N, C-alpha and C positions, 0 to 999 in steps of 0.2 A: 840852348843848355850845351853849346862848344864851349861855355866861358866857366862854365860851374869846373872843373878841376882847377881853374885858375881862382876864384874868389873862394872856393875851400880852405883851404892855407892861411890864407886875405883872414877868413871870417873865422878860423879857430886864433891865429896869432890876438886878434882883436876879444876874443874874448877872454884867451888866455891872461891879458894884460887887466882886462875888467873884474877874473876873477882872483886876483891876485891882490886889488885893492880894498878888493868885496872882503876878500876872506883876511887880510891884513889886521884891516877893521873891526872887524865883528870878532878878532880874536883878541883884540886892544883889549874890547869892549868889558869881554866875558872876563879878562883875569882880571880885569879894571887895573891896566896899565898905564903910565903918565907920556908914555910914548910909543907913538907905534912904529919908526924907524926900523927896528931888528926885524918886525914883523913881516913890514915891506920884502927886507932882504932875505929874509928863509922863504918865502912865498914864492920869490922873483928868481932868486936860486935855485933851490932844489927842481921845480920841474925842469928847467933848464938841463940843470946835468943828469935828469932820469931820463927826457928826451934824447939827449947824446948819446946818452950809453945805452938808449934801446937798439940807436943806429947804427950804433958803432961796435955793437955786440950783437947782433942777429947772429952772424956767421960766424961767433965765438966758437972755439974746437978745446979751448984749455979750458980749464974748471972754473978760472976765475972771473974770464969774460960771460961763462956758460952762468955765474950766481948772478955776476949785475945786471944781466940781463932779465935774470927773475926777479930782482928786488925791485928794480928799474918798473917792470912790468906791470907788478901790483901795486908797486906805489903810486902809478899812475892811474892805478883805477881809485886807489884811496882816492887819493887826489879830485876825483870826480865824484863820488860819493859823499865825500864831507863839503862840497859846494854844494850839492845838489841838498843834502840834508838839512843845512844852515835855510839855503831858499825855503823851503818847506815849511821849516818853521817858522821862517820870517811873516810867509800867508799868515799863517796862527795867529800872528804876532799883533795881524792888522785887526785884530776882532778879541784875541785876547790879551791883557799888558802881561809880558813876563818880565822879571827879574834876568838877570844876563845868570845869575847860578840857575833858574830853572830855564831858560835857552839852551846855555850849555848839555844840561842833562838829557834834554830833550831830542838836540841836534847829535848827540852823540851816541842816543840810543834808535834814533830814524839812523844812523851809518853804518849802525852796527849789523842790524837789519839787513839790510842793502848789501854791505858788505860778505855778509856771510849766506844769504838767501842768493846773490848774484853769483859767486863761489860754487854751490852746491848744484844751484841750477845747471850753469854749465860742467859740470860730471856728469851729470844723470843723463844717460843718452834714451828720447825716445824715438818709437816708431813709431811714423806715420805712416797712412795705407790709403791707397790709394785705385782705384779702378779704371783704367787706359781706356775707351775702347779704341781700336785701330783696325781699318778697311785690310780685308786681306790675309787676315790670319786667317786658319785653318786649324788653331786650338791653343788655348790658352797659355802663356809664355809669364811664368811669377819671377817675376826680376826684384834688384836690390839696389837703389842707386845710392852711392858715398861718394864725400865731396869734402875736402877743406879739411882731413883726418887732421895736419900741421905737428906729426909727429918733430921730437925737436925738444926744446927748453922746457914744457910742462909739462909731454904725454910719452909714455916709453912702450916696452913692448909689454906692461901689466896691460895698462888702459886699450893695446892691440892684441893682444889675447881674449880680453872681454869684448869687443867690437866682432872679434872672427866668429865668436862665439854664439853672440847675437844674429848676425846677420846669417849664420847655417840654421839657428833657430827657425827663420824665414823661411826654411826649404825653399831656397829660390834654384830656378833654373839657369840664370844668368845672373854678375854681377856687374854694373857696372861702375868706373872711377874716376871722376871728372876732374883734379887734379890737386895740387898743393898736398900731396900726401906727405912729402917732410916741410918744415918749416926753416930748418936750420943746418949748418953743415957738423953741426955737432949730432945729429944725427944719423951721418951719411957714411954708414955700412952695413953691409950685407946679411947683423943678424936682427934689425930693422924689418928688414923684407921676406924672412925665414916664415913667421904666422902667417904670410899670402898662403902659402902652400897648404893649410891648412882649412882653408874654406874649399867647401863643399861644390863648386858651380865654378863652369868656366869665366873667366873676371876679363873685362877690358877696360883697357886704362888710357886715355889721353893726359897729357901734362897742363900745369897751372904756373901760374906768376912765379910762384916764389919754388914751385920744381926747379926752375930757369936762373930763378937767382940764388937759388945752391950748387947745382950743377948739375945741371938738366941730362945729361949724358949720362951721368956714373947711375943716374936714378934709373933712368930706363931701362938701361943692362942690370941692372940688380934685380928690377922688377920682371925682368925676363927673365932672368933665372930663377927667381921663385916661383915661374910655369906660368906668370899673368902675359895678355895678351896686347901688347904696346901697339896702338895705332896711332900714325903721324898721317894725316889727311887722305884719308884710305876708306877703304870699304872691306867691313867682313862681315860674314854670313851667318847668322844664328837660324837654324832653322828657318821659317816665312820671313825674318827680321833682316833690314839691310841694318846694318850698326856703320854708321861714318863717325870718324874717330877724325878732331880738326885737331891741330895741336895749338895752343893759346896764341891767338891775333886778332888785329882788328876787325871790327867791319867789310870796312872796305875804303878807297883814298880819303873818301872826304871826313871821315871817321878820326879822333884823335881819341887816345888811348894810355894814361901814364901808364897804367901795366904792361902795354903790349907792344911790340918793335914796330916802328913804321918802316924798317926794313925788309921784314916778312911776306909772304903773298897774303893779303886777305881773306876773308871768309866767300866777298862775293867770287873773287878770283878760282880758291880755289874748291868751288861748288860747280862751277863752269867747268872746270873740266876734269870731274869724277862722272866716270859714268854711273851716276843714280838713275833708278829706272821709277821713274817718277806714281806708276801702277801697281809698285810693289810696297811692303810695309816697309818704313824706315825710322832708323829714331838716330837725331842728332847728337854727338856726345862732345862737350865745347867744356872748358870751362868756368868763363863768364858768359851771361847773356846779351851775347853780340850777336849783331847781322840777322835777327829774329827775318825780315822784310826779307831778305837772300833767302834761308830755307823754306818760308811758306813757298816761296815763288816756283822754286822746285818741286813742288809735289811732297815733302818731307811732312810726316805726322807729326812727331814729340821732338823735342827738343829738350836736354836734358843738362842742366846747368848748376854751377854754386858759383863762390868767388866773395859773394853780397854778403855772406854770414847774414843775413838781414837785418845788418846794422849791429847786429853785437850787445852791445848797450845803449838803451834809450837815454838822450834822446838822438841817437843817431841814427837811428832806422831812419829817422825825418830827411838825413843826408843821405843814406842814401838810397831814398827814395825821388831824392832828386835825380841824382847821377844814374840812374838805373832806371829802363824804361818797364822792369819786370823785377823787384826785389825779390820775392818769395811765393813759396807755396804753385798751385796749379794758376796758370792764364789760357786766356787763350786769343790767339792773333789770326782771326779769318779762319783758316783751315786746320789753323796750326796749334797743336797743346804745347805747352812752355811751361814745365814743371823748373822751380828755382829753388834749390834748397840753402837752409839755414847754415848746414853744414853740422861735423861733428866736432871737430875742433874749435879751437879760440886763438885768434892770433894777438899778439899783446898782452894786457890783462888777461889774466886766466880766469876774465866775468862774463858770464849773461843775465841781462837785462832787459826782459819783454823781446825776447827771443828764444830757442831752445837748441838743444845738440838734439840732432835728430839723421836717424836711420832712417832710407826711405822705402818701401817695402810696395811696387809698384806690378797691380797687375794685370796685365794686357791682354785682354778678350778681344775674341771676333767680336766683328761689327756685319751688318749687310750694307 
């Protein structure tokens, strides 16, 4: 498992090279071109330019960089969908002989369905409902879990106000936000935090990797100004519930995580020093589903995380399953319940295929 973070970029680069060759030849055949040279150049240069643009402009604060990031993100998603469409129609062509024009029409029809369907799927915010029994509760606590909101290049206050309204509609007693509130410095101003003041329940927040990459200190300060309870490796008490809020960190010294600084304390070290009462109901808030075994060893009842996006776009859900022991949904590790939300926003391409943008309503109920 420790080699997966290194194998993934190698595998991605290999697949990109294969896709360039495949798309160039397929387009040349559809167009009836005598030479594939320019098709090779186009499909080799364009993805590289867009990937560079994504990396270079993710934290752009000027309009030009912001616009280029959006164009590059959409283009990378469309590149994936046209590849998937061609491959799917190629499977059909194994059984039905298709002329170039027929192949092209079928491919572009499927491409349009994938692109438009994935875009609107990402915009549609679903509510997922779960009942979670916890020992030691004297009364039911209705909570909402939000994560990976990613306000920035593709989402702004219009989306945020919609999210606040839908959250309040759940009539929560408490709200948990597990990181990646912003995805870029383009949204780093107080106006993108003010809507949080309209939430009608106490809010507890822990940071994520994108918050760190943006400007974590500023984000935490603006969260506090908006009335949000920021937890940095500490415990807060809400009714019967211990809320253990952890900064984004690796599980232990034996674990590598490209998104977490190895110089910071680990989950194991942090939990060892916190005064957790194992006989009291407790929930951990952490951005990524890391250090599950350490949480269970301390008698924690519920672990809430995000970060994975569930893979966001098929077939990357399979990659995400390799990277994370728990990729999405409700899971059980011994006595610990682990819930990983697929998140609200998107990173990079504003598409979701095979996953959902979800607001999670967790009804914590007493049990013997």
